[in-house]
ZADO-1210 file (C-alpha; in nm, 4 decimals, padded with zeros to 6 digits):
<atoms>
<atom x="00.0000" y="00.0000" z="00.0000" code="MET" pos="1"/>
<atom x="00.1177" y="00.3538" z="-00.0791" code="VAL" pos="2"/>
<atom x="00.1990" y="00.5358" z="00.2450" code="HIS" pos="3"/>
<atom x="00.0373" y="00.8771" z="00.2582" code="PHE" pos="4"/>
<atom x="00.2593" y="01.0162" z="00.5337" code="PHE" pos="5"/>
<atom x="00.5472" y="00.7678" z="00.5398" code="GLY" pos="6"/>
<atom x="00.6662" y="00.6767" z="00.8885" code="LYS" pos="7"/>
<atom x="00.5194" y="00.9203" z="01.1401" code="THR" pos="8"/>
<atom x="00.5641" y="00.9728" z="01.5117" code="ASN" pos="9"/>
<atom x="00.2862" y="01.2150" z="01.6086" code="PHE" pos="10"/>
<atom x="00.1750" y="01.2356" z="01.9694" code="ASP" pos="11"/>
<atom x="-00.1963" y="01.1565" z="01.9457" code="PHE" pos="12"/>
<atom x="-00.2459" y="01.0375" z="02.3016" code="ILE" pos="13"/>
<atom x="-00.0847" y="01.3356" z="02.4801" code="GLY" pos="14"/>
<atom x="-00.3435" y="01.6018" z="02.3832" code="PRO" pos="15"/>
<atom x="-00.6378" y="01.3624" z="02.4197" code="ARG" pos="16"/>
<atom x="-00.8159" y="01.5714" z="02.6828" code="TRP" pos="17"/>
<atom x="-00.7925" y="01.8871" z="02.4708" code="LYS" pos="18"/>
<atom x="-00.9400" y="01.6999" z="02.1744" code="MET" pos="19"/>
<atom x="-01.2138" y="01.5426" z="02.3856" code="LEU" pos="20"/>
<atom x="-01.2982" y="01.8898" z="02.5181" code="THR" pos="21"/>
<atom x="-01.3370" y="02.0181" z="02.1617" code="ILE" pos="22"/>
<atom x="-01.5696" y="01.7258" z="02.0861" code="SER" pos="23"/>
<atom x="-01.7730" y="01.7947" z="02.3987" code="ALA" pos="24"/>
<atom x="-01.8095" y="02.1628" z="02.3034" code="ILE" pos="25"/>
<atom x="-01.9358" y="02.0718" z="01.9542" code="ILE" pos="26"/>
<atom x="-02.1828" y="01.8156" z="02.0917" code="ILE" pos="27"/>
<atom x="-02.3174" y="02.0523" z="02.3596" code="VAL" pos="28"/>
<atom x="-02.3481" y="02.3311" z="02.1012" code="ALA" pos="29"/>
<atom x="-02.5388" y="02.0888" z="01.8787" code="GLY" pos="30"/>
<atom x="-02.7786" y="01.9973" z="02.1598" code="ILE" pos="31"/>
<atom x="-02.8379" y="02.3665" z="02.2330" code="ILE" pos="32"/>
<atom x="-02.8937" y="02.4309" z="01.8625" code="SER" pos="33"/>
<atom x="-03.1510" y="02.1497" z="01.8462" code="PHE" pos="34"/>
<atom x="-03.3226" y="02.2814" z="02.1595" code="ALA" pos="35"/>
<atom x="-03.3459" y="02.6357" z="02.0251" code="ILE" pos="36"/>
<atom x="-03.4132" y="02.5788" z="01.6546" code="ARG" pos="37"/>
<atom x="-03.5650" y="02.2301" z="01.6598" code="GLY" pos="38"/>
<atom x="-03.5030" y="01.9640" z="01.3970" code="ALA" pos="39"/>
<atom x="-03.5722" y="02.0456" z="01.0341" code="ASN" pos="40"/>
<atom x="-03.7813" y="01.7343" z="00.9711" code="TRP" pos="41"/>
<atom x="-03.8682" y="01.6502" z="00.6130" code="SER" pos="42"/>
<atom x="-04.2156" y="01.5365" z="00.5152" code="ILE" pos="43"/>
<atom x="-04.0869" y="01.1791" z="00.5560" code="ASP" pos="44"/>
<atom x="-04.1043" y="01.2339" z="00.9313" code="PHE" pos="45"/>
<atom x="-04.3586" y="01.5093" z="00.9881" code="ARG" pos="46"/>
<atom x="-04.6045" y="01.4285" z="00.7126" code="GLY" pos="47"/>
<atom x="-04.6662" y="01.6066" z="00.3850" code="GLY" pos="48"/>
<atom x="-04.7432" y="01.5801" z="00.0168" code="LEU" pos="49"/>
<atom x="-04.5296" y="01.4719" z="-00.2792" code="ASP" pos="50"/>
<atom x="-04.6550" y="01.5747" z="-00.6233" code="MET" pos="51"/>
<atom x="-04.4884" y="01.4487" z="-00.9405" code="GLN" pos="52"/>
<atom x="-04.5850" y="01.6847" z="-01.2219" code="VAL" pos="53"/>
<atom x="-04.5178" y="01.6409" z="-01.5957" code="LEU" pos="54"/>
<atom x="-04.4988" y="01.9541" z="-01.8127" code="PHE" pos="55"/>
<atom x="-04.5469" y="01.9612" z="-02.1888" code="ALA" pos="56"/>
<atom x="-04.2062" y="02.1239" z="-02.2304" code="ARG" pos="57"/>
<atom x="-03.8938" y="02.1409" z="-02.0138" code="PRO" pos="58"/>
<atom x="-03.9077" y="02.3730" z="-01.7152" code="VAL" pos="59"/>
<atom x="-03.6506" y="02.4451" z="-01.4481" code="SER" pos="60"/>
<atom x="-03.6733" y="02.3894" z="-01.0735" code="ASP" pos="61"/>
<atom x="-03.6267" y="02.7598" z="-01.0156" code="GLY" pos="62"/>
<atom x="-03.9159" y="02.8542" z="-01.2431" code="GLN" pos="63"/>
<atom x="-04.1547" y="02.6178" z="-01.0614" code="VAL" pos="64"/>
<atom x="-04.0242" y="02.7257" z="-00.7218" code="ARG" pos="65"/>
<atom x="-04.0807" y="03.0925" z="-00.8130" code="ALA" pos="66"/>
<atom x="-04.4277" y="03.0128" z="-00.9489" code="ALA" pos="67"/>
<atom x="-04.5342" y="02.8541" z="-00.6192" code="LEU" pos="68"/>
<atom x="-04.3607" y="03.1121" z="-00.4012" code="GLY" pos="69"/>
<atom x="-04.6808" y="03.2971" z="-00.3126" code="GLY" pos="70"/>
<atom x="-04.9135" y="03.0016" z="-00.2886" code="ILE" pos="71"/>
<atom x="-05.1062" y="02.9773" z="00.0397" code="GLU" pos="72"/>
<atom x="-05.1314" y="02.6028" z="00.0739" code="VAL" pos="73"/>
<atom x="-04.8207" y="02.5320" z="00.2761" code="GLY" pos="74"/>
<atom x="-04.4463" y="02.5606" z="00.2597" code="GLU" pos="75"/>
<atom x="-04.2668" y="02.4419" z="-00.0510" code="VAL" pos="76"/>
<atom x="-03.9674" y="02.2492" z="00.0749" code="LYS" pos="77"/>
<atom x="-03.7951" y="02.0893" z="-00.2186" code="THR" pos="78"/>
<atom x="-03.8438" y="02.0850" z="-00.5896" code="ILE" pos="79"/>
<atom x="-03.6039" y="01.8730" z="-00.7896" code="SER" pos="80"/>
<atom x="-03.5692" y="01.7445" z="-01.1397" code="SER" pos="81"/>
<atom x="-03.6303" y="01.3701" z="-01.1716" code="LEU" pos="82"/>
<atom x="-03.3890" y="01.3018" z="-01.4531" code="GLY" pos="83"/>
<atom x="-03.6181" y="01.4569" z="-01.7136" code="ARG" pos="84"/>
<atom x="-03.6272" y="01.8328" z="-01.7769" code="PRO" pos="85"/>
<atom x="-04.0061" y="01.8281" z="-01.8108" code="ASP" pos="86"/>
<atom x="-04.0845" y="01.6302" z="-01.4919" code="GLU" pos="87"/>
<atom x="-04.0790" y="01.7951" z="-01.1505" code="ILE" pos="88"/>
<atom x="-04.1205" y="01.6734" z="-00.7948" code="LEU" pos="89"/>
<atom x="-04.2987" y="01.9177" z="-00.5663" code="ILE" pos="90"/>
<atom x="-04.2878" y="01.8541" z="-00.1928" code="ARG" pos="91"/>
<atom x="-04.5259" y="02.0378" z="00.0369" code="LEU" pos="92"/>
<atom x="-04.5544" y="02.0284" z="00.4146" code="LYS" pos="93"/>
<atom x="-04.9270" y="01.9683" z="00.4130" code="VAL" pos="94"/>
<atom x="-05.1054" y="01.6386" z="00.4651" code="ALA" pos="95"/>
<atom x="-05.4676" y="01.7426" z="00.5126" code="GLU" pos="96"/>
<atom x="-05.7145" y="01.8155" z="00.2349" code="ASN" pos="97"/>
<atom x="-05.4603" y="01.7006" z="-00.0222" code="SER" pos="98"/>
<atom x="-05.7062" y="01.7167" z="-00.3162" code="GLU" pos="99"/>
<atom x="-05.7685" y="02.0864" z="-00.2527" code="ALA" pos="100"/>
<atom x="-05.3940" y="02.1400" z="-00.2235" code="THR" pos="101"/>
<atom x="-05.3336" y="01.9657" z="-00.5537" code="GLN" pos="102"/>
<atom x="-05.5952" y="02.1802" z="-00.7252" code="ARG" pos="103"/>
<atom x="-05.4416" y="02.4991" z="-00.5882" code="GLN" pos="104"/>
<atom x="-05.0941" y="02.3978" z="-00.7008" code="VAL" pos="105"/>
<atom x="-05.2111" y="02.3009" z="-01.0493" code="MET" pos="106"/>
<atom x="-05.4212" y="02.6185" z="-01.0844" code="ASP" pos="107"/>
<atom x="-05.1172" y="02.8255" z="-00.9905" code="LYS" pos="108"/>
<atom x="-04.8951" y="02.6432" z="-01.2385" code="LEU" pos="109"/>
<atom x="-05.1621" y="02.6892" z="-01.5069" code="GLY" pos="110"/>
<atom x="-05.1693" y="03.0655" z="-01.4405" code="GLN" pos="111"/>
<atom x="-04.7902" y="03.1056" z="-01.4468" code="VAL" pos="112"/>
<atom x="-04.7272" y="02.8653" z="-01.7377" code="PHE" pos="113"/>
<atom x="-05.0327" y="02.9097" z="-01.9669" code="PRO" pos="114"/>
<atom x="-04.8362" y="02.7884" z="-02.2716" code="ASP" pos="115"/>
<atom x="-04.6779" y="02.4925" z="-02.0926" code="ASN" pos="116"/>
<atom x="-04.9607" y="02.2747" z="-01.9557" code="PRO" pos="117"/>
<atom x="-04.8831" y="02.0332" z="-01.6746" code="ALA" pos="118"/>
<atom x="-05.0464" y="01.7186" z="-01.5428" code="GLU" pos="119"/>
<atom x="-05.0094" y="01.5247" z="-01.2198" code="ILE" pos="120"/>
<atom x="-04.8300" y="01.1932" z="-01.2704" code="ARG" pos="121"/>
<atom x="-04.8240" y="01.0714" z="-00.9129" code="ASN" pos="122"/>
<atom x="-04.9145" y="01.1889" z="-00.5610" code="VAL" pos="123"/>
<atom x="-04.7845" y="01.0475" z="-00.2336" code="ASP" pos="124"/>
<atom x="-04.9198" y="01.1616" z="00.0999" code="VAL" pos="125"/>
<atom x="-04.7262" y="01.0897" z="00.4190" code="VAL" pos="126"/>
<atom x="-04.9302" y="01.1268" z="00.7353" code="GLY" pos="127"/>
<atom x="-04.7853" y="01.2509" z="01.0668" code="PRO" pos="128"/>
<atom x="-04.8362" y="00.9042" z="01.2226" code="LYS" pos="129"/>
<atom x="-04.6224" y="00.7479" z="00.9508" code="VAL" pos="130"/>
<atom x="-04.3520" y="01.0035" z="01.0278" code="GLY" pos="131"/>
<atom x="-04.3636" y="00.9210" z="01.3990" code="GLN" pos="132"/>
<atom x="-04.3375" y="00.5508" z="01.3200" code="GLU" pos="133"/>
<atom x="-04.0359" y="00.6160" z="01.0969" code="LEU" pos="134"/>
<atom x="-03.8650" y="00.8111" z="01.3757" code="ARG" pos="135"/>
<atom x="-03.9335" y="00.5277" z="01.6201" code="ARG" pos="136"/>
<atom x="-03.7970" y="00.2668" z="01.3789" code="GLN" pos="137"/>
<atom x="-03.4883" y="00.4797" z="01.3145" code="ALA" pos="138"/>
<atom x="-03.4090" y="00.4990" z="01.6857" code="ILE" pos="139"/>
<atom x="-03.4651" y="00.1234" z="01.7273" code="ILE" pos="140"/>
<atom x="-03.2397" y="00.0502" z="01.4262" code="SER" pos="141"/>
<atom x="-02.9598" y="00.2659" z="01.5673" code="ALA" pos="142"/>
<atom x="-02.9844" y="00.1116" z="01.9151" code="VAL" pos="143"/>
<atom x="-02.9890" y="-00.2453" z="01.7793" code="VAL" pos="144"/>
<atom x="-02.6862" y="-00.1727" z="01.5586" code="ALA" pos="145"/>
<atom x="-02.4928" y="-00.0263" z="01.8534" code="ILE" pos="146"/>
<atom x="-02.5773" y="-00.3195" z="02.0835" code="VAL" pos="147"/>
<atom x="-02.4708" y="-00.5742" z="01.8187" code="LEU" pos="148"/>
<atom x="-02.1434" y="-00.3885" z="01.7670" code="LEU" pos="149"/>
<atom x="-02.0874" y="-00.3785" z="02.1425" code="LEU" pos="150"/>
<atom x="-02.1293" y="-00.7576" z="02.1589" code="ILE" pos="151"/>
<atom x="-01.9086" y="-00.8181" z="01.8559" code="TYR" pos="152"/>
<atom x="-01.6180" y="-00.5981" z="01.9702" code="ILE" pos="153"/>
<atom x="-01.6368" y="-00.7388" z="02.3247" code="SER" pos="154"/>
<atom x="-01.6105" y="-01.0889" z="02.1798" code="TRP" pos="155"/>
<atom x="-01.3278" y="-01.0012" z="01.9408" code="ARG" pos="156"/>
<atom x="-01.1274" y="-00.7835" z="02.1819" code="PHE" pos="157"/>
<atom x="-01.2221" y="-00.6914" z="02.5399" code="LYS" pos="158"/>
<atom x="-01.5074" y="-00.4988" z="02.6961" code="PHE" pos="159"/>
<atom x="-01.3021" y="-00.1780" z="02.7318" code="GLU" pos="160"/>
<atom x="-01.2281" y="-00.1849" z="02.3585" code="TYR" pos="161"/>
<atom x="-01.5980" y="-00.2278" z="02.2862" code="ALA" pos="162"/>
<atom x="-01.6725" y="00.0615" z="02.5192" code="LEU" pos="163"/>
<atom x="-01.4173" y="00.2832" z="02.3425" code="GLY" pos="164"/>
<atom x="-01.5544" y="00.1866" z="02.0009" code="GLY" pos="165"/>
<atom x="-01.9157" y="00.2528" z="02.0972" code="ILE" pos="166"/>
<atom x="-01.8325" y="00.5879" z="02.2601" code="ILE" pos="167"/>
<atom x="-01.6449" y="00.6856" z="01.9424" code="ALA" pos="168"/>
<atom x="-01.9415" y="00.5755" z="01.7333" code="LEU" pos="169"/>
<atom x="-02.1934" y="00.7700" z="01.9427" code="ILE" pos="170"/>
<atom x="-01.9537" y="01.0661" z="01.9284" code="HIS" pos="171"/>
<atom x="-01.9571" y="01.0519" z="01.5469" code="ASP" pos="172"/>
<atom x="-02.3357" y="01.0382" z="01.5294" code="VAL" pos="173"/>
<atom x="-02.3790" y="01.3276" z="01.7752" code="LEU" pos="174"/>
<atom x="-02.1196" y="01.5471" z="01.6001" code="VAL" pos="175"/>
<atom x="-02.2824" y="01.4760" z="01.2622" code="THR" pos="176"/>
<atom x="-02.6258" y="01.5633" z="01.4027" code="LEU" pos="177"/>
<atom x="-02.4769" y="01.8795" z="01.5533" code="ALA" pos="178"/>
<atom x="-02.3531" y="01.9977" z="01.2136" code="PHE" pos="179"/>
<atom x="-02.6884" y="01.9052" z="01.0581" code="ILE" pos="180"/>
<atom x="-02.8459" y="02.1365" z="01.3148" code="SER" pos="181"/>
<atom x="-02.5860" y="02.4148" z="01.2690" code="PHE" pos="182"/>
<atom x="-02.6581" y="02.4282" z="00.8947" code="PHE" pos="183"/>
<atom x="-03.0287" y="02.3500" z="00.9423" code="HIS" pos="184"/>
<atom x="-03.0087" y="02.0610" z="00.6958" code="VAL" pos="185"/>
<atom x="-03.3418" y="01.8933" z="00.6336" code="GLU" pos="186"/>
<atom x="-03.3555" y="01.5587" z="00.8173" code="PHE" pos="187"/>
<atom x="-03.4988" y="01.3173" z="00.5610" code="SER" pos="188"/>
<atom x="-03.4880" y="00.9405" z="00.5117" code="LEU" pos="189"/>
<atom x="-03.1736" y="00.9939" z="00.3019" code="ALA" pos="190"/>
<atom x="-03.0021" y="01.1700" z="00.5943" code="VAL" pos="191"/>
<atom x="-03.1154" y="00.8920" z="00.8268" code="LEU" pos="192"/>
<atom x="-02.9609" y="00.6384" z="00.5860" code="ALA" pos="193"/>
<atom x="-02.6358" y="00.8380" z="00.5964" code="ALA" pos="194"/>
<atom x="-02.6322" y="00.8374" z="00.9783" code="VAL" pos="195"/>
<atom x="-02.6920" y="00.4610" z="00.9904" code="LEU" pos="196"/>
<atom x="-02.4199" y="00.4104" z="00.7268" code="THR" pos="197"/>
<atom x="-02.1802" y="00.6103" z="00.9439" code="LEU" pos="198"/>
<atom x="-02.2340" y="00.3662" z="01.2295" code="ILE" pos="199"/>
<atom x="-02.0780" y="00.0929" z="01.0175" code="GLY" pos="200"/>
<atom x="-01.8174" y="00.3166" z="00.8563" code="PHE" pos="201"/>
<atom x="-01.7008" y="00.4730" z="01.1817" code="SER" pos="202"/>
<atom x="-01.6331" y="00.1444" z="01.3567" code="ILE" pos="203"/>
<atom x="-01.4238" y="00.0180" z="01.0630" code="ASN" pos="204"/>
<atom x="-01.1245" y="00.2476" z="01.1247" code="ASP" pos="205"/>
<atom x="-01.1521" y="00.1911" z="01.4988" code="THR" pos="206"/>
<atom x="-01.1261" y="-00.1860" z="01.4501" code="ILE" pos="207"/>
<atom x="-00.8127" y="-00.1384" z="01.2371" code="VAL" pos="208"/>
<atom x="-00.6473" y="00.0669" z="01.5132" code="VAL" pos="209"/>
<atom x="-00.7533" y="-00.1863" z="01.7769" code="TYR" pos="210"/>
<atom x="-00.6081" y="-00.4720" z="01.5719" code="ASP" pos="211"/>
<atom x="-00.2706" y="-00.2980" z="01.5524" code="ARG" pos="212"/>
<atom x="-00.2774" y="-00.2203" z="01.9259" code="ILE" pos="213"/>
<atom x="-00.3416" y="-00.5876" z="01.9991" code="ARG" pos="214"/>
<atom x="-00.0518" y="-00.6945" z="01.7749" code="GLU" pos="215"/>
<atom x="00.1862" y="-00.4433" z="01.9327" code="ASN" pos="216"/>
<atom x="00.0816" y="-00.5416" z="02.2854" code="LEU" pos="217"/>
<atom x="00.2279" y="-00.8853" z="02.2145" code="LYS" pos="218"/>
<atom x="00.5471" y="-00.7537" z="02.0509" code="LYS" pos="219"/>
<atom x="00.6230" y="-00.4474" z="02.2649" code="LEU" pos="220"/>
<atom x="00.5682" y="-00.5711" z="02.6183" code="ARG" pos="221"/>
<atom x="00.8321" y="-00.3339" z="02.7595" code="GLN" pos="222"/>
<atom x="00.6504" y="-00.0215" z="02.6427" code="MET" pos="223"/>
<atom x="00.3747" y="00.1660" z="02.8242" code="LYS" pos="224"/>
<atom x="00.0219" y="00.1224" z="02.6945" code="LEU" pos="225"/>
<atom x="00.0051" y="00.4909" z="02.5962" code="SER" pos="226"/>
<atom x="00.3248" y="00.4531" z="02.3890" code="GLN" pos="227"/>
<atom x="00.1921" y="00.1376" z="02.2224" code="ILE" pos="228"/>
<atom x="-00.1319" y="00.3168" z="02.1342" code="MET" pos="229"/>
<atom x="00.0566" y="00.6131" z="01.9918" code="ASN" pos="230"/>
<atom x="00.2750" y="00.3865" z="01.7796" code="GLN" pos="231"/>
<atom x="-00.0241" y="00.1817" z="01.6652" code="SER" pos="232"/>
<atom x="-00.2185" y="00.4899" z="01.5570" code="ILE" pos="233"/>
<atom x="00.0876" y="00.6208" z="01.3692" code="ASN" pos="234"/>
<atom x="00.1333" y="00.2853" z="01.1946" code="GLU" pos="235"/>
<atom x="-00.2288" y="00.2792" z="01.0752" code="THR" pos="236"/>
<atom x="-00.2510" y="00.6523" z="01.0029" code="LEU" pos="237"/>
<atom x="-00.1633" y="00.6255" z="00.6356" code="SER" pos="238"/>
<atom x="-00.4209" y="00.3514" z="00.5753" code="ARG" pos="239"/>
<atom x="-00.6866" y="00.5422" z="00.7658" code="THR" pos="240"/>
<atom x="-00.6258" y="00.8612" z="00.5671" code="ILE" pos="241"/>
<atom x="-00.6159" y="00.6882" z="00.2265" code="ILE" pos="242"/>
<atom x="-00.9316" y="00.4801" z="00.2738" code="THR" pos="243"/>
<atom x="-01.1246" y="00.7696" z="00.4252" code="SER" pos="244"/>
<atom x="-01.0030" y="01.0113" z="00.1583" code="LEU" pos="245"/>
<atom x="-01.1389" y="00.7898" z="-00.1213" code="THR" pos="246"/>
<atom x="-01.4797" y="00.7865" z="00.0456" code="VAL" pos="247"/>
<atom x="-01.4598" y="01.1599" z="00.1177" code="PHE" pos="248"/>
<atom x="-01.3804" y="01.2522" z="-00.2445" code="LEU" pos="249"/>
<atom x="-01.6611" y="01.0311" z="-00.3752" code="THR" pos="250"/>
<atom x="-01.9119" y="01.1865" z="-00.1380" code="VAL" pos="251"/>
<atom x="-01.7779" y="01.5356" z="-00.2167" code="LEU" pos="252"/>
<atom x="-01.8523" y="01.4810" z="-00.5872" code="VAL" pos="253"/>
<atom x="-02.1986" y="01.3601" z="-00.4879" code="LEU" pos="254"/>
<atom x="-02.2481" y="01.6690" z="-00.2716" code="PHE" pos="255"/>
<atom x="-02.1484" y="01.9062" z="-00.5542" code="ILE" pos="256"/>
<atom x="-02.3303" y="01.7443" z="-00.8455" code="PHE" pos="257"/>
<atom x="-02.6159" y="01.5346" z="-00.7017" code="SER" pos="258"/>
<atom x="-02.8633" y="01.8181" z="-00.6563" code="GLY" pos="259"/>
<atom x="-03.0969" y="01.8845" z="-00.3636" code="PRO" pos="260"/>
<atom x="-03.2404" y="01.5302" z="-00.3384" code="VAL" pos="261"/>
<atom x="-02.9107" y="01.3801" z="-00.2148" code="LEU" pos="262"/>
<atom x="-02.7600" y="01.7006" z="-00.0718" code="ARG" pos="263"/>
<atom x="-02.8546" y="01.6107" z="00.2848" code="GLY" pos="264"/>
<atom x="-02.7232" y="01.2542" z="00.2499" code="PHE" pos="265"/>
<atom x="-02.3886" y="01.3648" z="00.1088" code="SER" pos="266"/>
<atom x="-02.3554" y="01.6458" z="00.3666" code="PHE" pos="267"/>
<atom x="-02.4048" y="01.4003" z="00.6545" code="ALA" pos="268"/>
<atom x="-02.1563" y="01.1582" z="00.4975" code="MET" pos="269"/>
<atom x="-01.8946" y="01.4329" z="00.4485" code="LEU" pos="270"/>
<atom x="-01.9142" y="01.5324" z="00.8142" code="VAL" pos="271"/>
<atom x="-01.9307" y="01.1690" z="00.9246" code="GLY" pos="272"/>
<atom x="-01.6215" y="01.0610" z="00.7288" code="VAL" pos="273"/>
<atom x="-01.4112" y="01.3398" z="00.8825" code="ILE" pos="274"/>
<atom x="-01.5516" y="01.2710" z="01.2283" code="THR" pos="275"/>
<atom x="-01.4930" y="00.8961" z="01.1881" code="GLY" pos="276"/>
<atom x="-01.1209" y="00.9486" z="01.1231" code="VAL" pos="277"/>
<atom x="-01.0986" y="01.1936" z="01.4130" code="TYR" pos="278"/>
<atom x="-01.2719" y="00.9634" z="01.6604" code="SER" pos="279"/>
<atom x="-01.0691" y="00.6547" z="01.5650" code="SER" pos="280"/>
<atom x="-00.7571" y="00.8544" z="01.6595" code="ILE" pos="281"/>
<atom x="-00.8618" y="01.0850" z="01.9421" code="PHE" pos="282"/>
<atom x="-01.1601" y="00.9106" z="02.1040" code="VAL" pos="283"/>
<atom x="-01.1579" y="00.5298" z="02.0756" code="ALA" pos="284"/>
<atom x="-00.8014" y="00.4510" z="02.1901" code="ALA" pos="285"/>
<atom x="-00.7913" y="00.7218" z="02.4637" code="PRO" pos="286"/>
<atom x="-01.1111" y="00.5777" z="02.6171" code="VAL" pos="287"/>
<atom x="-00.9463" y="00.2335" z="02.6339" code="VAL" pos="288"/>
<atom x="-00.6342" y="00.3908" z="02.7860" code="LEU" pos="289"/>
<atom x="-00.8312" y="00.5781" z="03.0524" code="GLU" pos="290"/>
<atom x="-01.0253" y="00.2630" z="03.1396" code="TRP" pos="291"/>
<atom x="-00.7046" y="00.0547" z="03.1667" code="ALA" pos="292"/>
<atom x="-00.5259" y="00.3169" z="03.3793" code="GLU" pos="293"/>
<atom x="-00.8208" y="00.3542" z="03.6186" code="ARG" pos="294"/>
<atom x="-00.8470" y="-00.0234" z="03.6437" code="LYS" pos="295"/>
<atom x="-00.4744" y="-00.0499" z="03.7249" code="ALA" pos="296"/>
<atom x="-00.5026" y="00.2289" z="03.9838" code="LEU" pos="297"/>
<atom x="-00.7932" y="00.0539" z="04.1552" code="GLN" pos="298"/>
<atom x="-00.5903" y="-00.2686" z="04.1583" code="GLY" pos="299"/>
<atom x="-00.3002" y="-00.0951" z="04.3360" code="LYS" pos="300"/>
<atom x="-00.5324" y="00.0544" z="04.6004" code="ARG" pos="301"/>
<atom x="-00.6633" y="-00.2904" z="04.6862" code="ARG" pos="302"/>
</atoms>
């Protein structure tokens, strides 16, 4: 494998408390942001109306968005092209009296585009109860995934390693959610998929670091645990950067060119990839170190 940094000897363990403090500040700021501004739920979670409209001739998102700007049927959240320049998806945060809403939207489009008639191709209505059920299932999915990972890492390593990995994973999710709140990104099913993907992605780098720590613990018995962890992180740093960079660049292209439908997904992945690298270095191993040192100190007191 090509080494990104060559042989490095950075001190990652020494400033661990400073880095953990930065993480704590971001997470607390994110919680405050959520408390003040609330989550920007999409219609997937709060209920709403999806209208797929086919025009006789191509029309842009911006033209349709401007046409519906003054309509009094609800807030227009997202309008995106569906791969055809004449077909538009209109998403409205209204779930009641959907037939009246559809008529108002179509009347407005008919007034603004008299020479470009449109027809409804498909309508999907998501009720508030469906949104609540989706939120409940999302929380259950995340909890089940975390518990399974906790069991797996405990079996493969030790409990303290599982604890460090899960804390790093929760850290990544909370930091990603914090940035979603800072930028008021709409929380849709796509963003939820990104967050659940991050759970698997985040633990991958952590497992690589843990594997190297376990190997070095057998070879470098004379060294302190903190020194072994530092060396192990430095030895896996190049691999971590290269693998994460490939994912980051792919998601960056998606973020730039995918359009508004996948903008939230790619934004969450961009933040999550960076956070995943950070936590595998500055969160997972330091948690294991703190646990081991406290355990050793308690043993001496006895």
